[in-house]
All heavy atoms as TSV, in Angstrom:
chain	resi	resn	atom	element	x	y	z
A	1	MET	N	N	4.067	8.357	5.181
A	1	MET	CA	C	5.231	8.446	6.027
A	1	MET	C	C	5.086	7.573	7.268
A	1	MET	O	O	6.036	6.984	7.705
A	1	MET	CB	C	5.459	9.916	6.401
A	1	MET	CG	C	6.703	10.124	7.179
A	1	MET	SD	S	8.134	9.793	6.167
A	1	MET	CE	C	9.360	10.665	7.007
A	2	ARG	N	N	3.865	7.509	7.816
A	2	ARG	CA	C	3.654	6.669	9.003
A	2	ARG	C	C	3.905	5.207	8.686
A	2	ARG	O	O	4.448	4.480	9.515
A	2	ARG	CB	C	2.248	6.863	9.546
A	2	ARG	CG	C	2.098	8.169	10.276
A	2	ARG	CD	C	0.764	8.387	10.913
A	2	ARG	NE	N	-0.114	7.243	10.950
A	2	ARG	CZ	C	-1.407	7.314	11.059
A	2	ARG	NH1	N	-1.993	8.479	11.131
A	2	ARG	NH2	N	-2.146	6.229	11.111
A	3	ALA	N	N	3.520	4.770	7.485
A	3	ALA	CA	C	3.756	3.373	7.104
A	3	ALA	C	C	5.247	3.093	7.062
A	3	ALA	O	O	5.707	2.065	7.557
A	3	ALA	CB	C	3.120	3.072	5.758
A	4	ALA	N	N	6.000	3.998	6.478
A	4	ALA	CA	C	7.449	3.817	6.387
A	4	ALA	C	C	8.072	3.776	7.778
A	4	ALA	O	O	8.921	2.921	8.060
A	4	ALA	CB	C	8.065	4.939	5.556
A	5	THR	N	N	7.647	4.661	8.645
A	5	THR	CA	C	8.160	4.685	10.010
A	5	THR	C	C	7.810	3.395	10.736
A	5	THR	O	O	8.657	2.803	11.406
A	5	THR	CB	C	7.600	5.904	10.766
A	5	THR	OG1	O	7.961	7.089	10.060
A	5	THR	CG2	C	8.138	5.967	12.179
A	6	SER	N	N	6.569	2.946	10.586
A	6	SER	CA	C	6.142	1.703	11.242
A	6	SER	C	C	6.934	0.501	10.755
A	6	SER	O	O	7.208	-0.419	11.519
A	6	SER	CB	C	4.658	1.450	10.977
A	6	SER	OG	O	3.879	2.436	11.573
A	7	LEU	N	N	7.292	0.525	9.474
A	7	LEU	CA	C	8.036	-0.591	8.894
A	7	LEU	C	C	9.550	-0.440	9.050
A	7	LEU	O	O	10.298	-1.350	8.703
A	7	LEU	CB	C	7.696	-0.725	7.405
A	7	LEU	CG	C	6.249	-1.104	7.101
A	7	LEU	CD1	C	5.963	-0.935	5.617
A	7	LEU	CD2	C	5.977	-2.529	7.546
A	8	GLY	N	N	9.987	0.714	9.527
A	8	GLY	CA	C	11.417	0.945	9.702
A	8	GLY	C	C	12.145	1.092	8.380
A	8	GLY	O	O	13.282	0.640	8.232
A	9	THR	N	N	11.500	1.745	7.416
A	9	THR	CA	C	12.101	1.921	6.091
A	9	THR	C	C	11.784	3.325	5.594
A	9	THR	O	O	11.253	4.150	6.336
A	9	THR	CB	C	11.589	0.833	5.123
A	9	THR	OG1	O	12.334	0.890	3.924
A	9	THR	CG2	C	10.115	0.966	4.832
A	10	THR	N	N	12.095	3.606	4.340
A	10	THR	CA	C	11.851	4.926	3.781
A	10	THR	C	C	10.537	4.960	3.011
A	10	THR	O	O	10.011	3.922	2.602
A	10	THR	CB	C	12.979	5.319	2.812
A	10	THR	OG1	O	12.991	4.395	1.718
A	10	THR	CG2	C	14.340	5.321	3.503
A	11	GLN	N	N	10.031	6.178	2.802
A	11	GLN	CA	C	8.805	6.364	2.030
A	11	GLN	C	C	8.972	5.853	0.605
A	11	GLN	O	O	8.081	5.213	0.049
A	11	GLN	CB	C	8.422	7.850	2.015
A	11	GLN	CG	C	7.179	8.146	1.213
A	11	GLN	CD	C	5.935	7.535	1.832
A	11	GLN	OE1	O	5.820	7.495	3.046
A	11	GLN	NE2	N	5.028	7.084	1.018
A	12	SER	N	N	10.134	6.101	0.010
A	12	SER	CA	C	10.359	5.646	-1.371
A	12	SER	C	C	10.382	4.121	-1.455
A	12	SER	O	O	9.905	3.545	-2.444
A	12	SER	CB	C	11.647	6.234	-1.947
A	12	SER	OG	O	12.774	5.807	-1.218
A	13	SER	N	N	10.870	3.468	-0.432
A	13	SER	CA	C	10.875	2.008	-0.402
A	13	SER	C	C	9.452	1.457	-0.345
A	13	SER	O	O	9.115	0.488	-1.034
A	13	SER	CB	C	11.688	1.519	0.796
A	13	SER	OG	O	11.686	0.122	0.857
A	14	VAL	N	N	8.601	2.083	0.472
A	14	VAL	CA	C	7.204	1.663	0.565
A	14	VAL	C	C	6.507	1.873	-0.783
A	14	VAL	O	O	5.798	0.991	-1.266
A	14	VAL	CB	C	6.464	2.424	1.689
A	14	VAL	CG1	C	4.975	2.140	1.658
A	14	VAL	CG2	C	7.047	2.048	3.043
A	15	SER	N	N	6.725	3.016	-1.410
A	15	SER	CA	C	6.119	3.300	-2.716
A	15	SER	C	C	6.570	2.300	-3.767
A	15	SER	O	O	5.761	1.822	-4.568
A	15	SER	CB	C	6.483	4.710	-3.171
A	15	SER	OG	O	5.909	5.663	-2.312
A	16	ARG	N	N	7.838	1.976	-3.765
A	16	ARG	CA	C	8.384	1.010	-4.729
A	16	ARG	C	C	7.763	-0.373	-4.511
A	16	ARG	O	O	7.374	-1.051	-5.450
A	16	ARG	CB	C	9.907	0.963	-4.579
A	16	ARG	CG	C	10.636	0.519	-5.786
A	16	ARG	CD	C	12.153	0.656	-5.647
A	16	ARG	NE	N	12.604	0.602	-4.262
A	16	ARG	CZ	C	13.341	1.544	-3.689
A	16	ARG	NH1	N	13.731	2.589	-4.349
A	16	ARG	NH2	N	13.708	1.413	-2.438
A	17	TYR	N	N	7.630	-0.780	-3.262
A	17	TYR	CA	C	7.046	-2.078	-2.932
A	17	TYR	C	C	5.580	-2.140	-3.351
A	17	TYR	O	O	5.127	-3.139	-3.907
A	17	TYR	CB	C	7.191	-2.359	-1.435
A	17	TYR	CG	C	6.769	-3.744	-1.048
A	17	TYR	CD1	C	7.492	-4.847	-1.462
A	17	TYR	CD2	C	5.642	-3.953	-0.272
A	17	TYR	CE1	C	7.098	-6.130	-1.112
A	17	TYR	CE2	C	5.239	-5.227	0.083
A	17	TYR	CZ	C	5.979	-6.307	-0.345
A	17	TYR	OH	O	5.579	-7.571	-0.004
A	18	LEU	N	N	4.839	-1.057	-3.113
A	18	LEU	CA	C	3.439	-1.009	-3.549
A	18	LEU	C	C	3.330	-1.092	-5.064
A	18	LEU	O	O	2.420	-1.725	-5.595
A	18	LEU	CB	C	2.759	0.261	-3.033
A	18	LEU	CG	C	2.431	0.270	-1.549
A	18	LEU	CD1	C	1.951	1.655	-1.125
A	18	LEU	CD2	C	1.400	-0.791	-1.214
A	19	SER	N	N	4.264	-0.480	-5.759
A	19	SER	CA	C	4.278	-0.550	-7.220
A	19	SER	C	C	4.528	-1.978	-7.704
A	19	SER	O	O	3.877	-2.454	-8.637
A	19	SER	CB	C	5.355	0.390	-7.771
A	19	SER	OG	O	5.427	0.296	-9.165
A	20	VAL	N	N	5.439	-2.673	-7.062
A	20	VAL	CA	C	5.720	-4.073	-7.401
A	20	VAL	C	C	4.487	-4.935	-7.139
A	20	VAL	O	O	4.120	-5.787	-7.962
A	20	VAL	CB	C	6.946	-4.596	-6.615
A	20	VAL	CG1	C	7.080	-6.098	-6.725
A	20	VAL	CG2	C	8.215	-3.920	-7.100
A	21	LEU	N	N	3.825	-4.708	-6.007
A	21	LEU	CA	C	2.602	-5.452	-5.700
A	21	LEU	C	C	1.525	-5.184	-6.736
A	21	LEU	O	O	0.807	-6.090	-7.152
A	21	LEU	CB	C	2.087	-5.092	-4.304
A	21	LEU	CG	C	2.781	-5.775	-3.144
A	21	LEU	CD1	C	2.286	-5.188	-1.830
A	21	LEU	CD2	C	2.554	-7.268	-3.179
A	22	TRP	N	N	1.384	-3.920	-7.161
A	22	TRP	CA	C	0.388	-3.581	-8.173
A	22	TRP	C	C	0.682	-4.339	-9.466
A	22	TRP	O	O	-0.222	-4.896	-10.079
A	22	TRP	CB	C	0.357	-2.080	-8.442
A	22	TRP	CG	C	-0.740	-1.730	-9.393
A	22	TRP	CD1	C	-2.029	-1.466	-9.073
A	22	TRP	CD2	C	-0.653	-1.657	-10.814
A	22	TRP	NE1	N	-2.750	-1.222	-10.212
A	22	TRP	CE2	C	-1.928	-1.343	-11.299
A	22	TRP	CE3	C	0.384	-1.832	-11.721
A	22	TRP	CZ2	C	-2.208	-1.194	-12.641
A	22	TRP	CZ3	C	0.111	-1.690	-13.073
A	22	TRP	CH2	C	-1.166	-1.374	-13.518
A	23	ASP	N	N	1.947	-4.365	-9.877
A	23	ASP	CA	C	2.321	-5.105	-11.090
A	23	ASP	C	C	2.001	-6.587	-10.951
A	23	ASP	O	O	1.512	-7.216	-11.882
A	23	ASP	CB	C	3.813	-4.935	-11.396
A	23	ASP	CG	C	4.154	-3.563	-11.924
A	23	ASP	OD1	O	3.239	-2.851	-12.395
A	23	ASP	OD2	O	5.343	-3.199	-11.871
A	24	TYR	N	N	2.270	-7.155	-9.802
A	24	TYR	CA	C	2.059	-8.582	-9.576
A	24	TYR	C	C	0.570	-8.926	-9.470
A	24	TYR	O	O	0.098	-9.888	-10.077
A	24	TYR	CB	C	2.788	-9.013	-8.299
A	24	TYR	CG	C	2.630	-10.473	-7.976
A	24	TYR	CD1	C	3.319	-11.440	-8.708
A	24	TYR	CD2	C	1.797	-10.885	-6.951
A	24	TYR	CE1	C	3.168	-12.786	-8.420
A	24	TYR	CE2	C	1.639	-12.229	-6.657
A	24	TYR	CZ	C	2.335	-13.176	-7.394
A	24	TYR	OH	O	2.171	-14.506	-7.112
A	25	LEU	N	N	-0.173	-8.128	-8.699
A	25	LEU	CA	C	-1.580	-8.420	-8.452
A	25	LEU	C	C	-2.514	-7.826	-9.504
A	25	LEU	O	O	-3.635	-8.281	-9.669
A	25	LEU	CB	C	-1.993	-7.898	-7.073
A	25	LEU	CG	C	-1.260	-8.511	-5.889
A	25	LEU	CD1	C	-1.594	-7.751	-4.624
A	25	LEU	CD2	C	-1.602	-9.991	-5.754
A	26	GLY	N	N	-2.064	-6.789	-10.174
A	26	GLY	CA	C	-2.894	-6.126	-11.171
A	26	GLY	C	C	-4.011	-5.298	-10.565
A	26	GLY	O	O	-5.020	-5.043	-11.217
A	27	ALA	N	N	-3.849	-4.880	-9.318
A	27	ALA	CA	C	-4.885	-4.081	-8.651
A	27	ALA	C	C	-4.241	-3.181	-7.608
A	27	ALA	O	O	-3.248	-3.553	-6.988
A	27	ALA	CB	C	-5.908	-4.991	-7.983
A	28	ASP	N	N	-4.824	-2.010	-7.431
A	28	ASP	CA	C	-4.355	-1.095	-6.393
A	28	ASP	C	C	-4.772	-1.606	-5.021
A	28	ASP	O	O	-5.870	-2.122	-4.851
A	28	ASP	CB	C	-4.947	0.300	-6.589
A	28	ASP	CG	C	-4.262	1.069	-7.707
A	28	ASP	OD1	O	-3.056	0.857	-7.913
A	28	ASP	OD2	O	-4.948	1.886	-8.351
A	29	LEU	N	N	-3.892	-1.456	-4.062
A	29	LEU	CA	C	-4.191	-1.819	-2.679
A	29	LEU	C	C	-4.540	-0.595	-1.852
A	29	LEU	O	O	-5.247	-0.702	-0.854
A	29	LEU	CB	C	-2.989	-2.526	-2.046
A	29	LEU	CG	C	-2.542	-3.816	-2.725
A	29	LEU	CD1	C	-1.275	-4.326	-2.072
A	29	LEU	CD2	C	-3.638	-4.844	-2.667
A	30	ILE	N	N	-4.034	0.553	-2.282
A	30	ILE	CA	C	-4.208	1.789	-1.530
A	30	ILE	C	C	-4.735	2.881	-2.456
A	30	ILE	O	O	-4.283	3.012	-3.587
A	30	ILE	CB	C	-2.880	2.232	-0.888
A	30	ILE	CG1	C	-2.473	1.220	0.170
A	30	ILE	CG2	C	-2.974	3.625	-0.316
A	30	ILE	CD1	C	-1.191	1.534	0.874
A	31	GLU	N	N	-5.668	3.643	-1.929
A	31	GLU	CA	C	-6.211	4.786	-2.642
A	31	GLU	C	C	-5.719	6.034	-1.928
A	31	GLU	O	O	-5.960	6.202	-0.730
A	31	GLU	CB	C	-7.736	4.711	-2.622
A	31	GLU	CG	C	-8.415	5.806	-3.370
A	31	GLU	CD	C	-9.918	5.607	-3.369
A	31	GLU	OE1	O	-10.465	5.092	-2.377
A	31	GLU	OE2	O	-10.523	5.962	-4.376
A	32	ARG	N	N	-5.022	6.886	-2.655
A	32	ARG	CA	C	-4.497	8.111	-2.048
A	32	ARG	C	C	-5.542	9.208	-2.153
A	32	ARG	O	O	-6.130	9.416	-3.203
A	32	ARG	CB	C	-3.210	8.515	-2.744
A	32	ARG	CG	C	-2.096	7.540	-2.442
A	32	ARG	CD	C	-0.788	7.982	-3.054
A	32	ARG	NE	N	0.251	7.023	-2.734
A	32	ARG	CZ	C	0.618	6.028	-3.519
A	32	ARG	NH1	N	0.031	5.867	-4.682
A	32	ARG	NH2	N	1.570	5.203	-3.153
A	33	ARG	N	N	-5.745	9.905	-1.051
A	33	ARG	CA	C	-6.695	11.022	-0.976
A	33	ARG	C	C	-5.982	12.198	-0.332
A	33	ARG	O	O	-6.041	12.362	0.892
A	33	ARG	CB	C	-7.921	10.628	-0.159
A	33	ARG	CG	C	-8.695	9.509	-0.782
A	33	ARG	CD	C	-9.889	9.176	0.046
A	33	ARG	NE	N	-10.613	8.086	-0.611
A	33	ARG	CZ	C	-11.563	7.402	-0.057
A	33	ARG	NH1	N	-11.930	7.675	1.170
A	33	ARG	NH2	N	-12.161	6.441	-0.711
A	34	GLY	N	N	-5.306	12.973	-1.149
A	34	GLY	CA	C	-4.512	14.082	-0.612
A	34	GLY	C	C	-3.379	13.528	0.226
A	34	GLY	O	O	-2.570	12.746	-0.246
A	35	ARG	N	N	-3.364	13.898	1.464
A	35	ARG	CA	C	-2.310	13.410	2.366
A	35	ARG	C	C	-2.673	12.102	3.030
A	35	ARG	O	O	-1.855	11.502	3.717
A	35	ARG	CB	C	-2.034	14.467	3.431
A	35	ARG	CG	C	-1.454	15.738	2.827
A	35	ARG	CD	C	-1.111	16.700	3.898
A	35	ARG	NE	N	-0.063	16.115	4.711
A	35	ARG	CZ	C	0.946	16.764	5.229
A	35	ARG	NH1	N	1.041	18.044	5.033
A	35	ARG	NH2	N	1.835	16.165	5.975
A	36	ARG	N	N	-3.919	11.665	2.853
A	36	ARG	CA	C	-4.397	10.410	3.447
A	36	ARG	C	C	-4.317	9.275	2.448
A	36	ARG	O	O	-4.362	9.481	1.252
A	36	ARG	CB	C	-5.870	10.543	3.831
A	36	ARG	CG	C	-6.110	11.071	5.185
A	36	ARG	CD	C	-7.577	11.010	5.470
A	36	ARG	NE	N	-8.055	9.623	5.375
A	36	ARG	CZ	C	-8.849	9.057	6.250
A	36	ARG	NH1	N	-9.298	9.755	7.249
A	36	ARG	NH2	N	-9.227	7.818	6.114
A	37	SER	N	N	-4.240	8.077	2.949
A	37	SER	CA	C	-4.318	6.871	2.133
A	37	SER	C	C	-5.247	5.889	2.822
A	37	SER	O	O	-5.215	5.744	4.039
A	37	SER	CB	C	-2.945	6.224	1.967
A	37	SER	OG	O	-2.063	7.075	1.292
A	38	ASP	N	N	-6.089	5.248	2.042
A	38	ASP	CA	C	-7.007	4.243	2.563
A	38	ASP	C	C	-6.872	2.981	1.724
A	38	ASP	O	O	-6.526	3.039	0.538
A	38	ASP	CB	C	-8.458	4.732	2.490
A	38	ASP	CG	C	-8.726	5.894	3.420
A	38	ASP	OD1	O	-8.298	5.825	4.583
A	38	ASP	OD2	O	-9.366	6.858	2.976
A	39	LEU	N	N	-7.163	1.851	2.336
A	39	LEU	CA	C	-7.173	0.608	1.581
A	39	LEU	C	C	-8.328	0.612	0.581
A	39	LEU	O	O	-9.418	1.091	0.888
A	39	LEU	CB	C	-7.340	-0.591	2.512
A	39	LEU	CG	C	-6.146	-0.981	3.366
A	39	LEU	CD1	C	-6.539	-2.099	4.320
A	39	LEU	CD2	C	-4.977	-1.399	2.519
A	40	THR	N	N	-8.065	0.067	-0.586
A	40	THR	CA	C	-9.140	-0.135	-1.545
A	40	THR	C	C	-9.943	-1.355	-1.109
A	40	THR	O	O	-9.555	-2.064	-0.165
A	40	THR	CB	C	-8.585	-0.391	-2.956
A	40	THR	OG1	O	-7.784	-1.579	-2.920
A	40	THR	CG2	C	-7.756	0.781	-3.463
A	41	GLU	N	N	-11.035	-1.610	-1.774
A	41	GLU	CA	C	-11.824	-2.806	-1.485
A	41	GLU	C	C	-10.958	-4.056	-1.636
A	41	GLU	O	O	-10.994	-4.966	-0.811
A	41	GLU	CB	C	-13.044	-2.875	-2.407
A	41	GLU	CG	C	-13.971	-4.014	-2.101
A	41	GLU	CD	C	-14.670	-3.882	-0.757
A	41	GLU	OE1	O	-14.930	-2.758	-0.329
A	41	GLU	OE2	O	-14.950	-4.919	-0.140
A	42	PHE	N	N	-10.143	-4.090	-2.699
A	42	PHE	CA	C	-9.247	-5.220	-2.919
A	42	PHE	C	C	-8.217	-5.328	-1.800
A	42	PHE	O	O	-7.903	-6.423	-1.325
A	42	PHE	CB	C	-8.543	-5.098	-4.279
A	42	PHE	CG	C	-7.669	-6.280	-4.606
A	42	PHE	CD1	C	-8.221	-7.464	-5.043
A	42	PHE	CD2	C	-6.297	-6.197	-4.470
A	42	PHE	CE1	C	-7.426	-8.555	-5.337
A	42	PHE	CE2	C	-5.483	-7.283	-4.764
A	42	PHE	CZ	C	-6.059	-8.458	-5.203
A	43	GLY	N	N	-7.690	-4.197	-1.355
A	43	GLY	CA	C	-6.733	-4.177	-0.244
A	43	GLY	C	C	-7.331	-4.725	1.036
A	43	GLY	O	O	-6.687	-5.493	1.756
A	44	ARG	N	N	-8.580	-4.345	1.318
A	44	ARG	CA	C	-9.266	-4.877	2.518
A	44	ARG	C	C	-9.498	-6.383	2.395
A	44	ARG	O	O	-9.328	-7.131	3.364
A	44	ARG	CB	C	-10.586	-4.143	2.740
A	44	ARG	CG	C	-10.402	-2.752	3.296
A	44	ARG	CD	C	-11.717	-2.127	3.724
A	44	ARG	NE	N	-12.600	-1.837	2.610
A	44	ARG	CZ	C	-12.552	-0.753	1.850
A	44	ARG	NH1	N	-11.638	0.158	2.104
A	44	ARG	NH2	N	-13.400	-0.565	0.866
A	45	LEU	N	N	-9.886	-6.819	1.208
A	45	LEU	CA	C	-10.104	-8.252	0.987
A	45	LEU	C	C	-8.800	-9.021	1.181
A	45	LEU	O	O	-8.776	-10.060	1.853
A	45	LEU	CB	C	-10.653	-8.486	-0.426
A	45	LEU	CG	C	-10.900	-9.926	-0.822
A	45	LEU	CD1	C	-11.973	-10.556	0.041
A	45	LEU	CD2	C	-11.294	-10.012	-2.288
A	46	LEU	N	N	-7.732	-8.535	0.624
A	46	LEU	CA	C	-6.430	-9.189	0.761
A	46	LEU	C	C	-5.986	-9.220	2.221
A	46	LEU	O	O	-5.477	-10.234	2.685
A	46	LEU	CB	C	-5.380	-8.473	-0.098
A	46	LEU	CG	C	-4.032	-9.134	-0.215
A	46	LEU	CD1	C	-4.144	-10.487	-0.898
A	46	LEU	CD2	C	-3.083	-8.255	-1.015
A	47	LEU	N	N	-6.228	-8.148	2.948
A	47	LEU	CA	C	-5.853	-8.077	4.355
A	47	LEU	C	C	-6.592	-9.135	5.167
A	47	LEU	O	O	-5.996	-9.795	6.024
A	47	LEU	CB	C	-6.156	-6.684	4.911
A	47	LEU	CG	C	-5.834	-6.463	6.376
A	47	LEU	CD1	C	-4.337	-6.590	6.627
A	47	LEU	CD2	C	-6.334	-5.096	6.813
A	48	THR	N	N	-7.868	-9.340	4.892
A	48	THR	CA	C	-8.638	-10.319	5.659
A	48	THR	C	C	-8.246	-11.756	5.315
A	48	THR	O	O	-8.495	-12.653	6.106
A	48	THR	CB	C	-10.155	-10.151	5.441
A	48	THR	OG1	O	-10.458	-10.356	4.078
A	48	THR	CG2	C	-10.627	-8.786	5.893
A	49	GLN	N	N	-7.632	-11.944	4.166
A	49	GLN	CA	C	-7.212	-13.286	3.745
A	49	GLN	C	C	-5.832	-13.653	4.275
A	49	GLN	O	O	-5.428	-14.799	4.197
A	49	GLN	CB	C	-7.215	-13.398	2.214
A	49	GLN	CG	C	-8.562	-13.193	1.597
A	49	GLN	CD	C	-9.587	-14.198	2.085
A	49	GLN	OE1	O	-9.327	-15.390	2.128
A	49	GLN	NE2	N	-10.746	-13.701	2.472
A	50	SER	N	N	-5.101	-12.664	4.789
A	50	SER	CA	C	-3.713	-12.907	5.257
A	50	SER	C	C	-3.688	-13.545	6.621
A	50	SER	O	O	-4.484	-13.402	7.445
A	50	SER	CB	C	-2.951	-11.583	5.309
A	50	SER	OG	O	-2.905	-11.022	4.051
């Protein structure tokens, strides 16, 4: 929810976008842990390359 608020969009929009990225990249960017989410190793690598 914080990501959606920070981006000025809805939670479903963020989830849909992450799904599209997963299809395109073939890798998860976020690992969900209950109510928390953390970047995966691939997500951290991609972030440092941006």
